[in-house]
C-alpha positions, 0 to 999 in steps of 0.5 A: 500500500502506498503512502497516498492510498493509506492516508487518503481522506474521502467524504466517507472517511470524514463521515466515519470519523465525525460519527465516531467522534460523536458517539465514542464507541461503535461497530462497523454495522452501527456506523453504516446504519448511522451514515446510510441515510446521508450516504446511500452508496456507502457499503459495509466493505467501505466502512470496514476498510476505513475503520481498519485503516484508521486503526492501523494509523492509530486514530482508533483503537479496538474497544470491548464488545459483547460479541465477536464483532469489532467495536472501535473507540476514539479515546486513545488515552489509557482508560477502562470501560463499563459494559452492559451485559444486556444491551451492550452499551459501553462507556469509558470509566476511570477505575485504575487509581482505586480498583487496580491496587485492590484487584492486584492485592486480591490476586496476590503473588506480586501480579500486576494488571497491565492494560485496560479493565472492563467491568460488566453489569447492567446499565441504568436503563436495563436495570430499570427495565429489569426491575419493572419486569420483576415488579410486574 
């Protein structure tokens, strides 16, 4: 791949970057669905190529996902996540200063956590829906 090809900026690339900047985390399917109204000729293959290229260039990184589907993250700083087990909602979280030492102590043997942590549970919306179902 030549330098010109790997760094080209198309209207589709700009749209993907803008959408991801707004939402923070998304899969290729979510990006395609969000952009197809404005770009009816946009294909899944094009979105995939764009996100792969942006990831290779370090402009995106992979984020945790409930399935084997790749999800992208625009936050390039080291950070952790909370992920809803029901709907898959993902949000950035800062867990390191308080949780890492406690987890490392619980693991013991001088083990140290490297990389990001993903805490899973129920988001507020799903938690409220589940409570309504239980009370019905």
